[in-house]
N, C-alpha and C positions, 0 to 999 in steps of 0.2 A: 186326952181321952177321945176315943172314937166310938160312935154309936150309930148303927144303921137305923135310919129313920124312914126311908122311902125306897121302894123298888118301883121304878117308873117305866112304863111301857108306852112306846109311841103307837099312835093309831089314828085313823081318820075320823072316828066318831067315839068320843070318850064315854058318853052315857050308854051307848049300845054295848061296848066292850065291858064296861063296868057292870052292866046288867047281867051279861053272860057269866062273869066271874062271881058276881053276887049269888047267882043261882047255883053255880058249881060248888061254892064254899059254904053257902047258907048264911053268909054274913051280909048285913045291909050296906048299901052304898052310903058313904059319908054325907052327912048333911052339909049343904053348901056346894056340893059337886055341881058342875055346869059343863057347857059344851067344850071348854078349853082345858079343864082339869077335873077329874073325878077320882075318887078314892074309896078304898075299903080298908078299914082298920083291923089289924091283927095284933092286939096288944099295943106295944110301942112302935110297931112297924106298920107303914101304910103301903098297900099295893095301889099304885097310882097310875092313871092313864092320862096322857097328855096328847092333845090334838096336834098333828103334824100335817102341814100342807104337802101335797104330792107324796103321800105315804106309799112306800113300796114294800110289800110283804116279803118276808123271808120265804125261801123255797126249799125247805128242809127235804132231803139231806143235800141238796145242791150247794157246793162250796162257793159257787159264784155269787149266790144270794144267801149267805150264811144265816143260821138260825138266830143269832144275836143274843139269845138267852133262852132258857126254858124253865118251866116250873115243874116241880115234882109234888104230887099229892099222894100221901100214904092213905090207903083205903083198907077197910076191914073186909070188904066183899067186892071183888072187882067186876063181876058180871052185872050186878044191879047198878053200880056206879057208872059202868060203861053205857048201859041203856040210858041212864039219866043224862050224861054229858052229850051223847049223840042226839037225844031229843032236844037238847038245848042249842044244837047247831055245831058241835064239834065233829071232826072227821078223823076216823081211825087211820093212822099211817103205818104203824108197825106193831106187831105182837111179839113180845119176848117173854110170855108166860110159859113156864116149864110144865111138864106133865104133873108135877107136884102142886101146881096152883100158885107158885110164887114167881115173881119177876115183875115186869112192867109192860105197859102198852103206851105207845107214843100216839098222841092226837094233835091236831091243829085246831086252834080256836077259830071262830068265824072269819077272822081276817088273816090267818096263816101262821100265827105264833104257835110253836110247839109246846106241849105240856105232856106230862106223864102221869098215869095212874099207876101206883106202885103197890105191890103186896110183898113185903119182905119177911123172911123167916126170922123168928125171934122177936118180932114187934108185938108188944102186948098193949091192948087198948084199955084205958081206965077212964073214969069220970073226969080226971084231970088232964087227959090227953094221952099221948103215946109214951111208953117207957121201953 
C-alpha cells in the first residue's frame, strides 16, 4: 500500500514559510513545528517545510534553476485572492486568465517557490469542498 503523507518544501526559514502558507490556506501551523521542521495538515497529508543550509531558490521559468515543484490552489474569486497573497509577500510572475475569467496566475512565494491560483470552468464550490 502506498499513501502520500507529506509534501516537503526545502527552505532557509521553516517558520517564516509555514506562516506564509498558513495565511494563504487559512490553516494553522502544526503544533510542535520548529526551526528545522514545520508543517500544515490537510487531512491525512502534511505540507511540510524543512530547513536547508545554503538554500538556493528556483528561478522560474529559468531551466538552469528549475522550479522543482509547484502548488495549485483552486479559488472561487481570483482577484480578491490575488490581493491577499500579494499582501502576504507573494510576487505575480505570469497571468494566464482568459477574457472569460478562467485560467491561472503563477506567483512565487517569498523565497521563490512557484504556486498558482487557478479558476477552472466546471468547478463547483460546496461546504464540503470542490466538486
